[in-house]
Structures are given as C-alpha cells and as structure tokens.
N, C-alpha and C positions, 0 to 999 in steps of 0.2 A: 832742590835740583842742581846738578851739576851747570856751572855757567857753560854756557856754545859761543864762541865766536864765529858766528854764520859769514861775516867777510872773508876770516881768515879761510871757511871750509870752502869758498868759493874761490878764492883765489886773488878778492879782487879789495880795492881802497874805499874807505867808508865815505870818501865823498864820491862812488861810481855812480853813475847814471844806471836808469832802468835797461837802456839799450845793452850797455857794458855788462850788468849783471846778469841779463837772460843769454848772452853770449857766452859767458862763462859758465855758466851752468850747463848750455847744451852741448859742451865741449865738456866737461867732467860727465855727464848724463851717459853720452855715448862712449867715455873710455870706461864707466862700471856699468854700465848697461848689462842686467842679468843673460842675454841672449850674446853677446859678446865675452862673457866672462862664464861660461856655465859650470854651477856646483864649486863656483867661489865665493867662497863664506865674506871673505875679507872684501870682495868686490861687490858684494850685496849690500854689505853694511855701511859699506861708502855711497852707493848710490841712494839706499836710503836716506842716509847722513844728509847729501846732497840736494835732495827732493825739499826736507826739511827747512835745513837754508834758504832756497830758493823760495819758497812756500809764503815765508814770513818778507825775505826784503825785495819780490817784487809787490808786494800791499802795501801801499803807502802808508797805509794805519799802521798796519802791524807795524810795519817797520820805523815809526815817529816813536811808536810805544818801545820796541827793543833798546831804540839809540838814547829813549829817556831812560828808561830805568835801569841800564848797564847790569848789573848783575844780580839786582834785586829780579829783572824779568822772568826769571824761569819762576823763582820762589812765590810771587804775586800774580803772574800767570799760568802757573801749573801747566807751562808749556804751550799755552794759546791764549792770541789776542784777545780779547776785549772779555776778560770773565774779572768779573771782580764781585761786589755782594752786594745783594737786595732782600735784606729784612727776610732771611732765610731762605730764599728761594733758589733753588738749583736750577743752573742750563748747561747744557751743553752747547756751546757757541762754535763751528767752525768755518762760519763766516766772518767772525770776528767782530758783530752787529751787537751783540749781545751785552749785560753789564749783571753777572751772575757772579754766585759763590762756584759755581760749577765748571771749572775749567776743562782746559785737554792738555795735554802732553802726546808726544810722540811713542816717549819710552823705547821699548826694544822693535816699535811699527815704523818708525822712520817715516809714514806717510802721510796722506791726507791732502787735502788744498784740492783745487779743478786746472788740474795738468791736461793738456790734450797732447796725449801718446801718439794719435797716429801723426800729428802735424811735428811734433819735437823730433820721434824716432822713426820717419817713415823713411828714412835710409838704411835702415838695421835689418838684414836677412841674418838666417839661419844660413848652415853650409848648404843646406839643400836647394837655397835658392829661395825660399819663403820665408812668407813673413810670420814672426814669432807667434806663435799660440797664445790662448788664453793665460792671463794670470792674476792668478787671486787677489784681491787687495788687501792691503797692509793693514794688521791690527792695530788700533790706536787704544791708548791707554788714559785713563781720568781717576780722578781723585774726589773722595766726598765725605763729608764730616756729621758725623752723628753723635747725641749723646751717649750717656753710660746708660740710660733709663732706654733710650732708641733703641739699644744694642743688647738691652735683655730681652725686651717685649716686643722689638720687632714694629717697622713702620713702614711708610710709603714716602715716595717724591714720586713729584711731578718735573721732568726734563722737558726741554724744548732743544731737539737735533733736528737740525735744517727746517724747522718751522714745523714740523711736526712734535706735538705735545705726548710724551710719552710715559707711562706710569711703572715707575719701579718697585718691585715688592723686597724689602729688606727684609731676612729673616731673622726672627726670633734667632738670640743666640751668637749672629755672628760678631766675633772676637775684634779687635786691632787690625788692620793687614788684612782681614780677608776679603776677596775678592767678588764681584758678581757680574755674570758674562751675559751680553746684550748678542746674541748672533745677527751676522748681518749686517751691524750697524757701525761697521770701522769702514775703510775706506774702499772705494768703488774695484771690482774687479776689472781687470784689460780683457776686450775682444769677448764678450758673454760670461767671463769667469763669475763663481760668486764675490759678491764683496766680505771685505773682512769684518772680524770682530770688535767690538765694544769693550775692554775690560776695567770696571770700574773696582777701583781701590778703598775698601773703608778707615776711616780713620775715626776712634772712638776719643771723644775729648771728653777728659777729666772735669771736674766744676767744682766747685766750695760746699758740695756735697756729697757726692760718690764720686768712687776711684774705683778704676777695676783694672785689673791684674790678672791677666789670663780667666778664669773664670771666680774668681775670689771678690767679693766686690768690698771696698774699705770706707768706713763712716767714720765722724768723729764725735766723741758727747762728751758734754759739759756738765760735770755733776757739782751739787754744794760739796763746802767743805763736812758739812756733817755727814753728810751722806757716804764721804770717804773713810771718815773717822768710825761711824756709826753703823754704815751699813745700809743699805735701801732696795727699793725695787724701783728701775727706772726707765719711763716708755722709751721704746725704740722704734725710728720709724723706717722701716727698708721700704725699700723696692716695691714688695709682695704686699707692704702694711705694716703695724704698728705690732706689736708685742713686748712683754715686760722681760727685762732683765736685771739678774739677781746680782748686786754691785758687794761683796763681802766685807764686812768690817774693818779699816786697816788698810784699805785700797791704795796704791800710791799712783800718781799722777804719771798720766803712761800708762798704765795699765793696757793690756788686749786683749780682749776676749773674744776666742773664735767660736759659731753659731757655726754648726756643719750642717751642711745642706740648704745654705740661705741665701748663696750667693747666687750666679748664672749660669744657667742651662751652656751647655753647649750647641752647637749649631744642630748638630744629631737630636738633640736632648738627651742624649744616655749620661753625660758627665755634668755632676751639677757642681760647684765651686762650695766656698764658705763666706760666712759675713764677718769680718772681721772689725769689730767695732774698739776704739781707743779711746780712753777714760781722758779729760782735763779736770782738773780740779779747776770752779771758780772760783777765787780768791776774791771778796767783796772789797771795793774801793774805798768806800768808807763804813768804819765801823765805829758802835758809842763807847764809851768810855768805860761802861759796864764789862761789853766783851773784851777791851782790850785789858782790862783789870784780870777778867776770867783767864788771855792767855798769859797774862802776866806770872800768876799761880801756877799753870800749867808749866811755864819756860823756868820755874824754878825744880818741877820737878822730874827737870831731863825731858819733857815732851816739847 
C-alpha cells in the first residue's frame, strides 16, 4: 500500500503534541466537512484522509508504530495498527489491541476510529440553520490470505471484530482479488444512519505444490530419466485426488501436459479451468560404473 504522510496531511511537525494535532485536525475537519462542501467529492476525499490521519496520530500506540515502521507501516499493518500474524488465525482489530494477520485499512473508506462528531462538529449547521442530518458510516477494506487449496474448496475463518467473533464463509472457487462483503461491519453511522460495510479482499497464495492462475492450476512432477526416455504412467496428486498420467517415450524436460477440467471452478461453479503438469526429469546424483559405461556407449551413438 502507498505510504501516507499523516503529519503532512494534518500540517503538523512530527514532534507535535497531542493537543496541537487535535487542533489541526479540528480546523481541517471543519474546512472539508461534507456539510460545508455539499456534493464536493474532492473535499469529501480530503475529509476522509484527515480523519484517517487523526485516527492514527491521536492514539499513542498507533502513532508509535507508525513512526517506527515508516514506509513499512502500510505493508505490514495493511493500514491498521495492532495487526500481525498469529498461527494462521485472522482478526480484524480496529482498536489496535490485537495481534493477528487480519489487518485493516481504510482504502477508499478513509473512516473508522472513535470520533465524537457531536463534540467536534457541533458548530456546523446547514443553510437552513439546522444541524446536519444522518450520514452513513464509511466502508472499510481489509485483506485476507488463503491457500490455493482453500480457494478451490472453500473454507471458513473466525475473525474478531471489536470483541465480536464472526465466522466468515469463503466460497469455493473464489479467485485472487475476489471480495467478500460484511454488511454493517464498517464505521458507525452518524445521527442514526446505518453503519458502513466491511469489504474483505482475498489474496490466494501459491505454495511449493500448487499455483493458481485464474482458474488453471499448475503443478510440477518429477519423473525418472528412464520414464522420460521409455515412456511410463506416473501418479499425479491433484487437489481433487490422484490419477495416472501417461508420459510418452522421448518426453523432454519441461514438457507441459494440460488436463482439461481438472483445475478450479469459478465462484459460480460454471467455468472450470485446466490442470497443467510440468515435467522435470530427475537426474540421479550418483550412478554406477556400469550405468556410466552404458551412457558412454550411447554417447558414441549420438544420443
């Protein structure tokens, strides 16, 4: 994620006190508030950016992590303080007190945190002289990593959102970049308006066995030199189970075999990818004198 200079956004020095930061925030928040700038998307974006900066810098723990991590803050934290990794468990912690791999970021939401809008914006009125009406809470964005097998078969995760444990069902077939929406789990609405939503972006992580590209699944298979030369049937372990693959005589190292409809189904279950098996020939490290002699004879034949 792109680095954001929160001090620059609020127009304060890095050594600024909490009171100075609060004063700068109030000034900018009044300047860019939606009621002051109706239908102004630029001002709305600035307002959310200012909120985001203040949410971090007003909190001593978040501010310390932000200062210490520098440009790595957003990559490591995914935009939220207190998010690390803990034995594959995923949490959504926007109080900054958790220690899990399920971090949060503001993305296009720019909101979150515990703002007292009535206190900060009590002096803002619309043209009719009445206080501003209900304002829906900001949407929040988060990210979650799953394996290739989990993306194909589907899985479930338990997250902790503000002390509330929530079970998330990740549907079979979801691909890298797919999103899951949790309605009403974003920032709180203003003056009785509904909460925003939480959008979870899924990242599918390839491993040393399976690689996924769209709906195609890629695996590598080592075969013996004799199997490559003479041909053979070898066992392939796919996500859906085992099957035998015929290796023709004279197969070259790096040859790819495409097995139709053995890949991943898309999230609708209608489109199915292929399984691509890449063959690598396993050359033995130690060979006997007898085998060496055989190869020497073959080399004389130009083989």
